[in-house]
C-alpha positions in Angstrom: -72.3 8.6 24.8 -73.9 8.1 28.1 -76.5 5.3 28.7 -79.3 7.4 27.3 -82.4 5.5 26.2 -83.8 6.1 22.8 -87.0 7.3 24.3 -85.2 9.8 26.5 -83.2 11.0 23.6 -86.3 11.4 21.5 -87.9 13.6 24.2 -84.8 15.7 24.5 -84.6 16.3 20.8 -88.3 16.4 20.2 -88.2 13.6 17.6 -90.2 10.4 17.2 -89.2 7.7 19.7 -88.2 5.3 16.9 -85.7 7.8 15.6 -84.2 8.2 19.1 -83.9 4.4 19.5 -82.3 4.2 16.1 -79.7 6.9 17.0 -78.8 5.2 20.2 -78.4 1.8 18.5 -76.2 3.2 15.8 -74.1 5.1 18.3 -73.5 2.0 20.4 -72.6 -0.1 17.3 -70.2 2.6 15.9 -68.5 2.9 19.3 -67.9 -0.9 19.2 -66.5 -0.7 15.7 -64.2 2.2 16.7 -62.8 0.2 19.6 -62.3 -2.9 17.4 -60.5 -0.7 14.8 -58.1 0.5 17.5 -57.5 -2.9 19.0 -56.9 -4.7 15.7 -55.1 -1.8 14.0 -57.5 -1.9 11.0 -57.2 1.0 8.6 -60.2 2.8 7.2 -59.2 1.6 3.7 -59.3 -2.0 4.9 -62.8 -1.6 6.4 -63.9 0.1 3.2 -62.6 -2.7 1.1 -64.2 -5.4 3.3 -67.5 -3.6 3.7 -67.9 -2.2 0.2 -68.4 1.3 1.6 -66.3 4.2 0.3 -63.3 5.0 2.5 -64.4 8.6 2.9 -67.8 7.4 4.2 -66.0 5.0 6.6 -63.9 7.8 7.9 -66.9 10.0 8.4 -68.9 7.4 10.2 -66.1 6.4 12.5 -65.4 10.1 13.3 -68.9 10.7 14.4 -70.7 12.1 11.4 -74.3 10.7 11.3 -75.0 12.1 7.9 -76.2 9.3 5.5 -75.5 6.7 8.2 -77.9 3.9 7.6 -78.2 0.8 9.8 -77.2 -1.2 6.8 -73.9 0.6 6.5 -73.2 0.3 10.2 -73.9 -3.5 10.1 -71.6 -3.8 7.1 -68.8 -2.0 9.0 -69.5 -4.2 12.1 -69.0 -7.3 10.0 -65.9 -5.8 8.3 -64.5 -5.2 11.8 -65.0 -8.9 12.6 -67.7 -8.2 15.1 -71.2 -9.5 15.7 -74.1 -7.9 17.4 -76.9 -9.3 19.6 -80.3 -7.8 19.8 -82.4 -7.9 22.9 -86.1 -7.0 22.8 -88.3 -6.5 25.8 -91.8 -5.2 26.6 -92.1 -1.4 27.0 -92.6 -0.3 30.6 
């Protein structure tokens, strides 16, 4: 995914800005999880066991399906992949 802002994505898709921001955040986190999985040779089954998310859902999320992908599930996968996230907040321009 390119460095698209949530607001820009929302305009392109004609959705509320908050949904665009959420989509960008999820995509960035999922990309980090996918990279960690490759680097550390984790299996989807291992992530499923550690996160408490069904393996089929883990596979779907990591392959790019955004159906039923909640921020909670993404954060649980992030933790299972032994990663942490930082949040930066700033004033809107």
